[in-house]
RODO-2510 file (C-alpha; in nm, 4 decimals, decimal comma):
residues 217
     n   res          X          Y          Z
     1     m   -14,1139    -9,0507    10,7624
     2     a   -14,1903    -8,9853    10,3699
     3     t   -14,1999    -8,5916    10,2678
     4     t   -14,4292    -8,4921     9,9670
     5     r   -14,3696    -8,1491     9,7778
     6     v   -14,6665    -7,9479     9,7584
     7     v   -14,7289    -7,6438     9,4717
     8     f   -14,9778    -7,4231     9,6441
     9     e   -15,1645    -7,2355     9,3775
    10     i   -15,2950    -6,8960     9,5215
    11     g   -15,5892    -6,6845     9,4014
    12     s   -15,7631    -6,3920     9,5350
    13     k   -16,0843    -6,6642     9,5941
    14     r   -15,9191    -7,0193     9,6622
    15     t   -15,5928    -7,1680     9,6889
    16     f   -15,4592    -7,5688     9,6057
    17     a   -15,2583    -7,7192     9,7127
    18     s   -15,0893    -8,0300     9,4913
    19     a   -14,9200    -8,3360     9,5792
    20     i   -14,7235    -8,2269     9,2781
    21     d   -14,5463    -8,6383     9,2973
    22     w   -14,9118    -8,7326     9,3744
    23     p   -15,1677    -8,7194     9,1156
    24     g   -15,4952    -8,6521     9,2142
    25     w   -15,4390    -8,5597     9,5620
    26     c   -15,5285    -8,2040     9,5236
    27     r   -15,7291    -8,0151     9,7206
    28     a   -15,8306    -7,6105     9,7725
    29     g   -15,9181    -7,4789    10,0599
    30     k   -15,9617    -7,1020    10,0607
    31     d   -15,6127    -7,0265    10,1736
    32     q   -15,2628    -7,1565    10,1979
    33     e   -15,3798    -7,3269    10,4867
    34     l   -15,6759    -7,4406    10,4728
    35     a   -15,5811    -7,6020    10,1449
    36     l   -15,2857    -7,7888    10,2998
    37     q   -15,5058    -7,8872    10,5557
    38     a   -15,7625    -8,0615    10,3470
    39     l   -15,4889    -8,2196    10,1915
    40     i   -15,4341    -8,3724    10,4452
    41     d   -15,7330    -8,4559    10,5506
    42     y   -15,8010    -8,6335    10,2224
    43     a   -15,4427    -8,9053    10,2815
    44     p   -15,7145    -9,1744    10,3739
    45     r   -15,9107    -9,1005    10,0717
    46     y   -15,5584    -9,0677     9,8258
    47     a   -15,4540    -9,3532    10,0097
    48     v   -15,7112    -9,6385     9,7530
    49     v   -15,5321    -9,4394     9,4496
    50     a   -15,1169    -9,5188     9,5577
    51     k   -15,3021    -9,9116     9,7036
    52     t   -15,5413    -9,9566     9,3446
    53     a   -15,1828    -9,8428     9,1918
    54     g   -14,9458   -10,0692     9,3828
    55     v   -14,7204    -9,7998     9,5084
    56     p   -14,5951    -9,7503     9,8583
    57     y   -14,7958    -9,4495    10,0577
    58     t   -14,7445    -9,4581    10,4448
    59     l   -15,0548    -9,2678    10,5643
    60     g   -15,0442    -9,0232    10,8989
    61     r   -14,6217    -9,0021    10,8503
    62     w   -14,6140    -8,7287    10,5858
    63     k   -14,3171    -8,4449    10,6075
    64     f   -14,4917    -8,1798    10,3956
    65     d   -14,2225    -7,9617    10,2011
    66     d   -14,3245    -7,6225    10,0295
    67     v   -14,1320    -7,6137     9,6990
    68     d   -14,3278    -7,3140     9,4869
    69     h   -14,6126    -7,0875     9,4981
    70     l   -14,7933    -6,9785     9,1754
    71     r   -15,0359    -6,7457     9,1199
    72     g   -15,3657    -6,8024     9,0542
    73     d   -15,6217    -6,7141     8,7989
    74     a   -15,9814    -6,6643     8,7156
    75     t   -15,9318    -7,0777     8,7042
    76     t   -15,8033    -7,1443     9,0345
    77     d   -16,1217    -6,8814     9,1697
    78     f   -16,3828    -7,0987     8,9632
    79     g   -16,2293    -7,3795     9,1351
    80     a   -15,9543    -7,6006     8,8831
    81     p   -15,5478    -7,5582     8,9416
    82     g   -15,4602    -7,4225     8,6577
    83     a   -15,0869    -7,3050     8,6121
    84     m   -14,8694    -7,4948     8,6111
    85     s   -14,4719    -7,4769     8,8069
    86     m   -14,1799    -7,5041     8,6661
    87     l   -14,0702    -7,7818     8,8455
    88     e   -14,3485    -7,9619     8,5656
    89     l   -14,0921    -7,8764     8,3270
    90     q   -13,7950    -8,0819     8,4328
    91     r   -13,7040    -8,3855     8,2549
    92     m   -13,8450    -8,7374     8,4099
    93     s   -13,6885    -9,0862     8,3804
    94     k   -13,8284    -9,3902     8,2535
    95     s   -13,9311    -9,4957     8,6719
    96     e   -14,0656    -9,1489     8,7110
    97     v   -14,3163    -9,1848     8,3972
    98     e   -14,4280    -9,4995     8,4814
    99     r   -14,5188    -9,4156     8,8616
   100     m   -14,7086    -9,1108     8,6629
   101     c   -14,9181    -9,3300     8,4369
   102     s   -14,9465    -9,6081     8,7018
   103     l   -15,1256    -9,3652     8,9267
   104     v   -15,3507    -9,1623     8,6929
   105     e   -15,3779    -9,4712     8,5513
   106     a   -15,5091    -9,5618     8,9431
   107     t   -15,7978    -9,2584     8,9341
   108     w   -15,9745    -9,4042     8,6685
   109     k   -15,9937    -9,7834     8,7682
   110     v   -16,1129    -9,6187     9,1170
   111     f   -16,3125    -9,3363     8,9117
   112     d   -16,4555    -9,6944     8,8011
   113     g   -16,5627    -9,8372     9,0436
   114     v   -16,7258    -9,5513     9,2359
   115     v   -16,9255    -9,4715     8,9502
   116     k   -17,0565    -9,8680     8,9497
   117     k   -17,1567    -9,8593     9,3073
   118     a   -17,2971    -9,5467     9,2994
   119     p   -17,7133    -9,5029     9,2959
   120     a   -17,8084    -9,3026     8,8597
   121     s   -17,9413    -9,0290     9,1484
   122     l   -17,6812    -8,8207     9,3393
   123     r   -17,8006    -8,6071     9,6657
   124     k   -17,8445    -8,2779     9,6030
   125     g   -17,7165    -7,9774     9,7277
   126     p   -17,8731    -7,7190    10,0004
   127     r   -18,0160    -7,5212     9,6944
   128     g   -18,1400    -7,8739     9,4764
   129     g   -17,7956    -7,8037     9,2179
   130     g   -17,5316    -8,1301     9,1695
   131     r   -17,5302    -8,3085     8,8515
   132     d   -17,6732    -8,7199     8,8331
   133     r   -17,3581    -8,9978     8,8175
   134     d   -17,3291    -9,0095     8,4798
   135     k   -17,3836    -8,6166     8,3940
   136     i   -17,0503    -8,6626     8,5846
   137     v   -16,8925    -8,9382     8,3612
   138     e   -17,0128    -8,7300     8,0740
   139     h   -16,8409    -8,4778     8,2189
   140     v   -16,5269    -8,6267     8,3647
   141     l   -16,5311    -8,7975     7,9541
   142     g   -16,5688    -8,4438     7,7833
   143     a   -16,3146    -8,2648     8,0243
   144     e   -16,0464    -8,5568     7,9162
   145     t   -16,1061    -8,5166     7,5545
   146     g   -16,1223    -8,1121     7,5906
   147     y   -15,7757    -8,0904     7,7429
   148     g   -15,6074    -8,2355     7,4416
   149     s   -15,5167    -7,9074     7,2924
   150     s   -15,2995    -7,7890     7,5740
   151     f   -15,0729    -8,0894     7,4897
   152     a   -15,2043    -8,0931     7,1405
   153     l   -15,3726    -8,4053     7,1208
   154     k   -15,6913    -8,4780     6,8785
   155     l   -15,9301    -8,6552     7,0462
   156     k   -16,2197    -8,7654     7,0142
   157     q   -16,5120    -8,8145     7,2891
   158     p   -16,6633    -9,1141     7,3780
   159     e   -16,9561    -9,2343     7,4427
   160     m   -17,0475    -9,3204     7,7589
   161     g   -17,0792    -9,6911     7,7756
   162     d   -16,8250    -9,7597     7,4889
   163     t   -16,5849    -9,9218     7,6915
   164     r   -16,3342    -9,9516     7,3941
   165     a   -16,3392    -9,5927     7,3335
   166     i   -16,2963    -9,4795     7,6736
   167     k   -16,0210    -9,7449     7,6475
   168     a   -15,8824    -9,5952     7,4290
   169     l   -15,9187    -9,2741     7,5221
   170     r   -15,7388    -9,3046     7,8399
   171     a   -15,4662    -9,5642     7,6847
   172     a   -15,3565    -9,2186     7,3898
   173     w   -15,2968    -8,9957     7,7676
   174     l   -15,0423    -9,2785     7,8140
   175     e   -14,9077    -9,2711     7,5381
   176     a   -14,8530    -8,9320     7,5574
   177     f   -14,7026    -8,8737     7,8930
   178     r   -14,4603    -9,1355     7,8643
   179     a   -14,3948    -8,9098     7,5241
   180     g   -14,3318    -8,6202     7,6828
   181     a   -14,1497    -8,7651     7,9027
   182     d   -13,8863    -8,4433     7,8675
   183     g   -14,0494    -8,1937     8,0207
   184     k   -14,1542    -8,0614     7,6671
   185     p   -14,4653    -7,9015     7,6328
   186     r   -14,6058    -7,9752     7,2798
   187     r   -14,7203    -7,6773     7,1392
   188     e   -14,6131    -7,2586     7,1906
   189     g   -14,8497    -7,2475     7,6140
   190     g   -14,8799    -7,5809     7,6021
   191     r   -14,8870    -7,7525     7,9078
   192     s   -14,6015    -8,0196     7,9688
   193     a   -14,6932    -8,4072     8,0199
   194     r   -14,6728    -8,3664     8,4261
   195     y   -14,9026    -8,0864     8,4173
   196     m   -15,1102    -8,2501     8,2338
   197     a   -15,1139    -8,5871     8,4334
   198     r   -15,1430    -8,3797     8,7769
   199     r   -15,4659    -8,1969     8,6100
   200     i   -15,6425    -8,4986     8,4465
   201     a   -15,5726    -8,7058     8,8276
   202     w   -15,7331    -8,4392     9,0058
   203     h   -16,0658    -8,4156     8,7900
   204     t   -16,1454    -8,7230     8,8229
   205     m   -16,0817    -8,7937     9,1114
   206     d   -16,2185    -8,4902     9,2841
   207     h   -16,5911    -8,5858     9,0948
   208     a   -16,5188    -8,9762     9,2379
   209     w   -16,5127    -8,8034     9,5603
   210     e   -16,8329    -8,5417     9,4474
   211     i   -17,0166    -8,8913     9,3995
   212     e   -16,9287    -9,0955     9,7057
   213     d   -17,0101    -8,8279     9,8971
   214     r   -17,3507    -8,7260     9,6864
   215     s   -17,4528    -9,1157     9,7403
   216     e   -17,4764    -9,1266    10,0888
   217     s   -17,8125    -9,0742    10,2368
***
């Protein structure tokens, strides 16, 4: 039975459960129990990421190790995992960094595949809200560009459809992850490479799954 480490970020209205060794496998619920159940429920969907990355991942045979509790804030309650664990400040070996990079890169590949198959107009919510496909893509690219400030990176947001610029943006992040293997933030008050990988992969997959769900009739 495989053991996966889970970090809980607990806000006043929302809790996130993040499988810290599996970037992109992160879900939320109203409390710790519901967040963990959501994480478990999404295991089959995350398996696509692991398979794309070529990283062994055994469905249905998990033991979850509760390794850290983080105090959430307004970002948590708004709907994003914004707290960094001390575990994410630890130095990574070369193999750990490459595994992490492979998984983050896989989230981008999965996202691109989902976008390619999705209709331009997505099903709206009960109140008629929700971005359509292209607006989600622009939002994700904008976020990945904006996240650079947390890691002392100056990035330019690519235009949607500019595959060369998108590839360059992602390559810049992979290079930054490898350079940040020592676990140290790149500026005062900044974040570590491991946290940034977790945040980017979560955001990518959160919207990939949203597009999948809202593509259904």
